[in-house]
N, C-alpha and C positions, 0 to 999 in steps of 0.2 A: 445176773443175780436177781432173783425175785424181790419185790419190795413189799413191805408190810407197814401198816399205819396203826396197828393196835396189837394187843397180846394175842387175840384169836388169830389174826393174820400171820403173826410170827410163828405161832404153834402149827398152823396149817402148812406153812413153808417147811418147817422142820419135819413134820409128819410125812410130807411128800418126798422126803429124802434129799432135799437140797443141802449143800454143804455150807451155805452162808445165807444171810438175809440182809437186805439193804433197807435203811430207813431214810428216805430221801425227802428233801424239802418240798418238792412238788406234790408228793403223796401226802405229806403232813398238811400242807396248805389245803389240799382237796378234802381231807378228812375234817378240817376245821372250817370249811367253806370260806376260805380267805386266800388271797394271792400269796405266793411264796415270799415275795419281798416284804410282806407285812408280818411275817412270823418273827417271834422273839426267840432269843437263845433258849430261854426257859422252856418254851413250848417244844422246841426241837429236841432238847436234852430229855425232857420228861417222856416224850413219845419214844425216843430211842431206848430209854430205860424200861419202859412199859412193855417192850416187845417180848421180854421174858422168855428167851429161848436158850437152849444149851449150845446151839451152833453159833459160830462167829457172826456178830452183827456189825455191819459197817454203816456209819451214819454220815449224813450230810452236815458238815460244819459251816455251811453257807460261805460267806466271805470272811469268816472269823469273827463276825459280829463287832467289828471295830478295828482300832489300831492294834499294833503288835501286843500291847499289854492286855487288851481285851481278848485277843486271839489266844494268849496264854491261858486266860481264865476259861475260855471256851473249851480248850483241849482238856484242862483239868476237870471241868464239869462233866464232859462226856466220859472221861476215864472213870469217874466216880460211879457212873451207871453200869460200868462193866462192858461197854462196847469193845469190840476187838480192833476197830480202826475208824478213822474219820477222814474225810477229805475236805480241804479248804480251797475255795475257789480263788482265782486270781482276778476278782471283780472288785469294783468300788463298793464301799459300804457307807451309807445304806444302799442296798441293792436297788437297781432301777427296775421298773416293771416293764421293760421292753423285750423280755425274752421271747414273747409271742411274735415279735417282729424280727427275730434272729439278729438282734443288735447286742453285741457284747461290749461291756464297759470295763475292759481290762485295765489293771493298774500297771505302772512301769515295773520292770524286773527289780529295780533297786528297792521298791517298796514291798515287793513280795518276799524277798529274801529274809528280812527281819521277822516277818510274820511266821515263816515256816521254820526258823531256826531257834525260836525262843522255847525253852523247855517248859512244861507244865509245872514242874517242880524239880529240884535237884535229884530227887530219887526216881523220877520217871524215866523209864527206858523205852523210848519210842524209836521206831525205825522209820526213816523217811523213804518211801518207795517211789521210784521214778515212774512217771506216767507219760503218755504221749503229749499231754498238754503241759503247760508251765506250772500248773497247780500241784502242790504236794499232796501226797496221800500218807497219812501217819498211821502206823500200825503198832499195836501193843505187842510185847513179846509173846512167843508161843505158850509160855507157861502162865500167862495172864488168866486169872480166874474171874469169870463173870459172877457178879453178886446176885 
Protein backbone atom coordinates (compact mmCIF):
# COMPACT_ATOMS: atom_id res chain seq x y z
CA UNK A 1 0.00 0.00 0.00
CA UNK A 2 1.58 3.31 -1.00
CA UNK A 3 2.17 5.93 1.67
CA UNK A 4 1.32 9.62 1.59
CA UNK A 5 2.28 12.42 3.93
CA UNK A 6 0.11 15.23 2.57
CA UNK A 7 -3.02 15.95 0.53
CA UNK A 8 -1.12 16.08 -2.77
CA UNK A 9 0.51 12.69 -2.15
CA UNK A 10 -2.85 11.18 -1.19
CA UNK A 11 -4.42 12.53 -4.35
CA UNK A 12 -1.57 11.19 -6.51
CA UNK A 13 -1.98 7.73 -4.97
CA UNK A 14 -5.70 7.91 -5.69
CA UNK A 15 -5.21 9.17 -9.26
CA UNK A 16 -2.75 6.36 -9.98
CA UNK A 17 -5.53 3.86 -9.31
CA UNK A 18 -4.48 2.42 -5.97
CA UNK A 19 -7.31 1.03 -3.83
CA UNK A 20 -6.02 2.47 -0.52
CA UNK A 21 -3.42 4.82 0.92
CA UNK A 22 -1.30 4.48 4.06
CA UNK A 23 -0.37 7.34 6.40
CA UNK A 24 2.55 5.95 8.40
CA UNK A 25 4.47 7.34 11.32
CA UNK A 26 7.84 7.06 9.62
CA UNK A 27 6.56 9.02 6.61
CA UNK A 28 4.91 11.61 8.87
CA UNK A 29 8.15 12.01 10.83
CA UNK A 30 10.13 12.42 7.63
CA UNK A 31 7.75 15.10 6.37
CA UNK A 32 8.17 16.98 9.67
CA UNK A 33 11.96 16.46 9.83
CA UNK A 34 11.67 14.62 13.13
CA UNK A 35 12.01 11.08 14.38
CA UNK A 36 8.83 8.99 14.50
CA UNK A 37 9.00 8.44 18.29
CA UNK A 38 8.85 12.23 18.78
CA UNK A 39 5.56 12.65 16.89
CA UNK A 40 2.47 13.58 18.84
CA UNK A 41 -0.97 12.05 18.38
CA UNK A 42 -2.24 15.40 17.09
CA UNK A 43 0.40 15.53 14.34
CA UNK A 44 -0.36 12.02 13.15
CA UNK A 45 -4.14 12.50 13.29
CA UNK A 46 -3.98 15.85 11.49
CA UNK A 47 -1.83 14.45 8.71
CA UNK A 48 -4.13 11.42 8.30
CA UNK A 49 -7.10 13.75 8.00
CA UNK A 50 -5.29 16.01 5.55
CA UNK A 51 -4.71 13.19 3.08
CA UNK A 52 -8.21 14.06 1.72
CA UNK A 53 -8.85 11.14 -0.60
CA UNK A 54 -11.94 9.14 -1.50
CA UNK A 55 -10.15 5.78 -1.32
CA UNK A 56 -9.72 4.12 2.10
CA UNK A 57 -6.91 5.58 4.21
CA UNK A 58 -5.18 3.45 6.83
CA UNK A 59 -3.25 5.33 9.49
CA UNK A 60 -0.48 4.50 11.93
CA UNK A 61 -1.85 4.80 15.47
CA UNK A 62 1.63 4.38 16.91
CA UNK A 63 1.61 2.58 20.22
CA UNK A 64 -1.80 4.08 21.00
CA UNK A 65 -0.13 7.17 22.47
CA UNK A 66 -0.38 5.93 26.04
CA UNK A 67 -2.32 3.65 28.33
CA UNK A 68 -5.62 2.01 27.32
CA UNK A 69 -7.63 5.17 28.06
CA UNK A 70 -5.28 7.20 25.83
CA UNK A 71 -5.56 4.54 23.14
CA UNK A 72 -9.35 4.87 23.28
CA UNK A 73 -9.00 8.60 22.59
CA UNK A 74 -6.48 7.92 19.81
CA UNK A 75 -8.98 5.65 18.04
CA UNK A 76 -11.76 8.23 18.45
CA UNK A 77 -9.60 11.06 17.06
CA UNK A 78 -8.58 9.04 14.01
CA UNK A 79 -12.20 8.07 13.35
CA UNK A 80 -13.22 11.73 13.44
CA UNK A 81 -10.88 12.37 10.50
CA UNK A 82 -12.68 9.71 8.48
CA UNK A 83 -9.82 7.23 8.07
CA UNK A 84 -10.93 3.71 7.20
CA UNK A 85 -8.57 1.94 9.58
CA UNK A 86 -5.68 2.29 11.97
CA UNK A 87 -3.10 -0.05 13.40
CA UNK A 88 -1.81 0.09 16.94
CA UNK A 89 1.61 -1.33 17.68
CA UNK A 90 2.45 -3.66 20.53
CA UNK A 91 5.26 -1.35 21.65
CA UNK A 92 6.03 0.62 24.78
CA UNK A 93 4.87 4.20 24.94
CA UNK A 94 6.60 6.54 24.72
CA UNK A 95 8.21 4.79 21.78
CA UNK A 96 11.93 4.23 21.92
CA UNK A 97 14.11 5.53 19.11
CA UNK A 98 15.81 2.18 18.55
CA UNK A 99 13.94 1.07 15.44
CA UNK A 100 16.98 1.85 13.31
CA UNK A 101 18.84 -0.80 15.35
CA UNK A 102 16.01 -3.34 14.82
CA UNK A 103 15.26 -3.50 18.53
CA UNK A 104 11.58 -3.95 19.38
CA UNK A 105 10.28 -2.96 22.79
CA UNK A 106 7.15 -5.10 22.81
CA UNK A 107 4.74 -4.97 25.71
CA UNK A 108 3.40 -8.15 27.34
CA UNK A 109 0.24 -9.65 25.82
CA UNK A 110 -1.80 -8.90 28.94
CA UNK A 111 -1.08 -5.17 28.45
CA UNK A 112 -1.91 -5.25 24.73
CA UNK A 113 -5.35 -6.80 25.16
CA UNK A 114 -6.93 -3.88 27.08
CA UNK A 115 -5.56 -1.44 24.51
CA UNK A 116 -7.15 -3.23 21.58
CA UNK A 117 -10.47 -4.06 23.24
CA UNK A 118 -11.53 -0.60 24.43
CA UNK A 119 -14.10 0.96 22.10
CA UNK A 120 -13.71 4.56 20.98
CA UNK A 121 -17.33 5.11 22.00
CA UNK A 122 -20.36 2.88 22.56
CA UNK A 123 -21.62 3.73 19.07
CA UNK A 124 -18.35 2.91 17.30
CA UNK A 125 -18.47 -0.24 15.24
CA UNK A 126 -14.86 -1.24 14.71
CA UNK A 127 -13.67 -4.55 13.44
CA UNK A 128 -10.44 -5.99 14.81
CA UNK A 129 -8.57 -7.62 11.96
CA UNK A 130 -6.04 -10.33 12.72
CA UNK A 131 -2.52 -9.74 11.56
CA UNK A 132 0.65 -11.77 11.51
CA UNK A 133 1.97 -9.77 14.44
CA UNK A 134 0.35 -9.41 17.84
CA UNK A 135 -0.66 -5.83 17.11
CA UNK A 136 -4.33 -5.23 16.25
CA UNK A 137 -5.54 -3.53 13.12
CA UNK A 138 -8.84 -1.73 13.64
CA UNK A 139 -11.10 -1.08 10.67
CA UNK A 140 -14.22 1.00 10.33
CA UNK A 141 -17.29 -0.64 8.75
CA UNK A 142 -17.59 -0.67 4.96
CA UNK A 143 -20.38 1.91 5.07
CA UNK A 144 -18.12 4.38 6.92
CA UNK A 145 -18.07 7.72 5.13
CA UNK A 146 -14.90 9.76 4.98
CA UNK A 147 -15.58 13.38 5.87
